[in-house]
Backbone as CSV, one residue per row, in Angstrom:
resi,resn,N_x,N_y,N_z,CA_x,CA_y,CA_z,C_x,C_y,C_z
1,UNK,-5.012,-5.352,17.203,-4.844,-5.800,16.289,-3.764,-4.951,16.009
2,UNK,-2.811,-4.913,15.037,-1.623,-4.352,14.864,-1.466,-4.839,13.116
3,UNK,-1.124,-3.470,12.635,-0.951,-3.514,10.575,0.474,-3.123,10.944
4,UNK,1.172,-3.734,10.412,2.764,-3.046,10.197,3.544,-3.027,8.593
5,UNK,3.494,-1.764,8.431,3.835,-1.513,7.096,5.227,-1.590,7.281
6,UNK,6.146,-2.214,6.068,6.900,-1.518,5.617,7.813,-1.832,3.925
7,UNK,8.943,-1.547,3.934,9.438,-1.781,2.295,9.519,-0.346,1.792
8,UNK,9.468,1.243,2.298,9.813,2.301,1.763,11.099,2.246,1.649
9,UNK,11.132,3.523,1.061,12.767,4.119,0.916,12.712,4.860,-0.019
10,UNK,13.817,5.266,-0.436,14.316,6.013,-1.505,14.373,5.516,-2.884
11,UNK,13.885,5.880,-4.000,14.424,5.054,-5.136,14.474,6.023,-6.504
12,UNK,15.130,6.134,-7.109,15.155,7.265,-8.555,13.376,6.624,-9.491
13,UNK,13.428,7.398,-9.930,12.166,7.775,-11.282,12.799,6.508,-11.811
14,UNK,11.469,5.450,-12.021,11.547,4.377,-12.953,12.085,3.603,-12.433
15,UNK,12.490,3.287,-10.997,12.616,2.108,-10.077,11.122,1.562,-9.212
16,UNK,11.581,0.706,-8.373,10.703,-0.461,-7.912,10.835,-0.583,-6.222
17,UNK,9.568,-0.756,-6.045,9.531,-0.907,-4.376,8.573,-1.344,-4.257
18,UNK,8.725,-2.453,-3.673,7.303,-3.482,-2.676,6.980,-3.161,-1.543
19,UNK,5.834,-2.837,-0.919,5.040,-2.654,0.146,4.840,-3.499,0.639
20,UNK,4.669,-4.035,2.305,4.228,-4.898,2.993,3.450,-4.713,4.130
21,UNK,2.112,-5.279,4.226,1.209,-4.981,5.104,1.530,-6.770,6.059
22,UNK,2.184,-6.220,7.519,1.685,-7.826,7.923,0.221,-7.685,9.370
23,UNK,-0.061,-8.105,9.054,-1.274,-7.800,10.459,-0.796,-9.107,11.545
24,UNK,-1.301,-8.999,12.882,-0.905,-9.649,13.774,-2.321,-9.562,14.437
25,UNK,-3.179,-10.512,15.120,-4.320,-10.446,15.695,-5.841,-9.933,14.737
26,UNK,-5.824,-10.080,13.163,-6.645,-10.557,12.630,-6.246,-11.301,11.320
27,UNK,-6.965,-12.027,10.744,-6.810,-12.518,9.173,-7.323,-11.587,8.049
28,UNK,-6.141,-11.237,7.616,-6.550,-10.567,6.255,-7.647,-10.615,5.496
29,UNK,-7.386,-12.230,5.247,-7.923,-12.779,3.808,-9.589,-12.589,4.360
30,UNK,-10.005,-12.234,5.129,-11.496,-11.859,5.435,-11.833,-10.639,5.282
31,UNK,-10.970,-9.777,5.035,-10.910,-7.936,5.280,-10.399,-7.853,3.683
32,UNK,-11.337,-6.526,3.477,-11.099,-6.087,2.355,-9.886,-5.111,2.600
33,UNK,-8.678,-4.759,2.129,-7.678,-4.084,2.199,-7.406,-3.039,1.966
34,UNK,-6.560,-1.563,1.920,-6.396,-0.673,1.044,-5.572,0.165,1.283
35,UNK,-4.298,0.187,0.690,-3.404,1.007,0.268,-3.520,2.514,0.276
36,UNK,-3.190,3.409,1.286,-3.110,4.726,0.993,-2.325,5.474,1.224
37,UNK,-1.793,6.513,0.779,-0.695,7.515,0.465,-1.437,8.840,1.098
38,UNK,0.071,9.683,1.618,-0.204,11.080,1.833,0.517,11.859,1.552
39,UNK,0.633,12.659,0.582,2.141,13.501,0.542,2.032,14.702,1.097
40,UNK,3.100,15.669,1.616,3.176,16.470,2.673,1.715,17.840,1.577
41,UNK,1.115,18.302,2.354,0.048,19.233,2.432,-0.777,18.600,1.441
42,UNK,-1.189,17.518,1.385,-2.459,16.817,0.819,-2.840,15.616,1.560
43,UNK,-4.298,15.760,1.011,-5.032,14.712,1.820,-5.043,13.065,1.759
44,UNK,-4.960,12.492,2.162,-4.945,11.109,2.246,-5.472,10.268,1.104
45,UNK,-4.971,10.065,0.523,-5.799,9.420,-1.194,-5.782,7.526,-1.052
46,UNK,-6.826,6.843,-1.295,-6.824,5.504,-1.861,-5.926,5.325,-2.775
47,UNK,-5.317,4.359,-2.644,-4.127,3.973,-4.026,-4.302,2.938,-4.771
48,UNK,-4.644,1.808,-3.930,-5.272,0.585,-4.389,-5.928,-0.181,-3.087
49,UNK,-7.194,-0.953,-3.821,-7.988,-1.615,-3.005,-7.802,-3.234,-3.319
50,UNK,-7.605,-4.441,-2.294,-8.090,-5.144,-2.780,-9.242,-6.377,-1.692
51,UNK,-9.552,-6.507,-2.131,-11.258,-7.682,-1.803,-10.565,-8.628,-1.269
52,UNK,-11.862,-9.363,-0.094,-11.463,-10.717,0.541,-11.543,-11.328,-0.765
53,UNK,-12.388,-11.214,-1.318,-12.308,-12.198,-3.211,-11.283,-11.692,-3.895
54,UNK,-10.520,-10.795,-3.239,-9.471,-11.057,-4.376,-9.304,-10.121,-5.672
55,UNK,-10.355,-9.209,-5.462,-10.352,-8.365,-6.430,-9.886,-7.006,-6.547
56,UNK,-9.409,-6.281,-7.163,-8.562,-5.696,-6.982,-9.521,-3.997,-7.600
57,UNK,-8.575,-2.951,-7.366,-9.134,-1.624,-8.169,-8.091,-0.506,-7.696
58,UNK,-7.963,0.078,-8.458,-6.424,1.217,-8.237,-7.010,2.621,-8.703
59,UNK,-6.116,3.782,-8.224,-6.858,4.836,-8.722,-5.784,4.638,-9.700
60,UNK,-6.584,5.862,-10.636,-5.969,6.056,-12.034,-4.493,6.499,-12.430
61,UNK,-4.401,7.192,-11.657,-2.739,7.518,-11.818,-1.534,6.226,-11.559
62,UNK,-1.974,5.451,-10.567,-0.880,4.076,-10.798,-1.382,3.107,-11.726
63,UNK,-2.676,3.337,-12.137,-2.986,1.702,-12.928,-2.147,1.174,-14.008
64,UNK,-1.749,0.315,-13.896,-0.688,-0.156,-14.824,0.838,-0.367,-13.957
65,UNK,0.873,0.360,-13.035,2.642,0.279,-12.372,2.214,-0.175,-11.047
66,UNK,1.014,-0.429,-10.223,1.202,-0.638,-8.709,0.083,-1.851,-8.867
67,UNK,0.548,-2.971,-8.320,-0.039,-3.997,-7.786,0.085,-3.992,-6.518
68,UNK,-1.561,-5.010,-6.230,-1.466,-5.178,-4.643,-1.910,-6.418,-5.167
69,UNK,-1.731,-6.930,-3.910,-1.815,-8.799,-3.574,-1.931,-9.012,-2.294
70,UNK,-2.131,-10.143,-1.890,-2.169,-10.977,-0.725,-1.535,-12.425,-0.562
71,UNK,-1.162,-12.182,0.343,-0.609,-13.915,0.623,-0.870,-14.381,2.178
72,UNK,-2.292,-14.742,2.000,-2.985,-15.914,2.811,-1.713,-16.284,4.144
73,UNK,-1.183,-17.132,3.689,0.107,-18.054,4.431,0.547,-17.108,5.269
74,UNK,0.703,-15.947,4.896,2.249,-14.660,5.651,0.915,-13.787,6.419
75,UNK,-0.098,-13.826,6.023,-1.447,-12.295,6.684,-0.512,-11.386,6.279
76,UNK,-0.351,-10.972,4.523,0.382,-9.851,4.536,0.087,-9.509,3.595
77,UNK,-0.416,-8.615,3.041,-0.543,-7.431,1.947,0.485,-7.057,1.017
78,UNK,0.582,-6.929,0.387,1.737,-6.055,-1.140,0.784,-4.919,-1.985
79,UNK,1.932,-4.444,-1.620,1.938,-3.191,-3.134,2.828,-3.361,-3.516
80,UNK,3.020,-3.809,-4.848,3.898,-3.535,-5.586,4.134,-2.379,-6.771
81,UNK,5.522,-1.800,-6.608,5.117,-0.442,-7.301,6.487,-0.140,-8.043
82,UNK,6.090,-0.060,-9.045,6.870,-0.575,-10.630,6.844,1.085,-10.906
83,UNK,7.676,1.771,-12.293,7.947,2.528,-12.910,7.716,3.770,-12.159
84,UNK,8.222,4.163,-10.814,8.113,5.211,-9.862,8.453,6.133,-10.653
85,UNK,7.215,7.446,-10.135,7.692,8.916,-10.300,7.889,9.643,-9.494
86,UNK,8.111,10.923,-9.403,8.513,12.024,-8.134,6.880,11.915,-7.673
87,UNK,5.666,12.111,-8.275,4.522,12.645,-7.467,3.568,11.428,-7.091
88,UNK,5.173,9.815,-7.006,4.417,9.048,-5.744,4.901,8.786,-4.785
89,UNK,5.673,10.253,-4.392,6.375,10.674,-3.053,5.599,10.662,-2.331
90,UNK,5.479,10.137,-1.204,4.131,10.341,-0.164,4.808,8.964,0.813
91,UNK,3.712,9.534,2.673,3.591,7.957,3.019,2.325,7.164,2.865
92,UNK,3.082,5.916,2.849,1.948,4.669,2.322,1.625,4.144,3.830
93,UNK,0.197,4.075,3.330,0.072,3.320,4.343,-1.545,2.240,4.437
94,UNK,-1.209,1.340,5.017,-2.338,0.192,4.897,-3.642,0.274,5.996
95,UNK,-4.645,0.135,5.306,-5.875,-0.036,6.333,-6.879,-1.099,5.829
96,UNK,-7.275,-1.814,6.921,-8.680,-2.789,7.040,-9.839,-1.509,6.886
97,UNK,-10.002,-2.014,5.731,-11.257,-0.936,5.366,-12.780,-1.831,6.330
98,UNK,-13.235,-0.697,6.159,-14.504,-0.345,7.737,-14.174,-1.007,8.916
99,UNK,-13.299,-0.640,9.392,-12.462,-0.564,10.415,-11.181,0.604,11.336
100,UNK,-11.406,0.494,12.061,-10.032,1.822,12.607,-8.568,1.160,12.478
101,UNK,-8.256,0.167,11.882,-6.800,-0.491,11.788,-6.515,0.448,10.839
102,UNK,-5.010,0.849,11.224,-4.281,1.571,10.552,-2.748,1.298,10.522
103,UNK,-2.015,0.861,8.747,-0.645,0.460,9.302,0.143,1.938,9.991
104,UNK,0.959,1.823,10.084,2.057,3.123,10.791,2.677,3.951,9.582
105,UNK,2.565,3.500,8.743,2.818,4.360,7.551,4.436,4.396,7.295
106,UNK,4.799,4.253,5.795,6.254,3.985,5.563,6.266,4.875,4.309
107,UNK,7.820,5.407,3.927,7.890,6.485,3.491,8.541,6.142,2.415
108,UNK,7.842,6.748,0.869,8.619,6.052,0.185,8.952,7.715,-0.501
109,UNK,10.019,7.733,-1.569,10.572,9.163,-2.002,11.200,8.254,-3.335
110,UNK,10.592,9.394,-4.159,11.073,9.052,-5.931,11.854,10.567,-6.398
111,UNK,12.919,10.390,-6.302,13.844,11.046,-6.767,15.506,11.509,-6.901
112,UNK,15.769,11.404,-8.110,17.014,11.623,-8.513,18.113,12.157,-7.700
């Protein structure tokens, strides 16, 4: 099983990015998927989650700005990030909840 995270980059405050997590060897629509992030010197935190039933939840700091979604045909989960702030700077990881499978991480840097 491989989870391939991509879509990170450098963006100015107020900008947007869309992260993707593509899976091989596993069908994501049967899984609960999480997006996590880890900033330098901080613990990894859960940012957003989507269940196999399509329900979502978010950490308070990103509510109204981030949206997690899935594309079953592409076996991919997305994290749309809008109105980005410098404090969103971190390495973002996707994770299949309840398993040992993690994406490799993609760097998001929000800076002017």
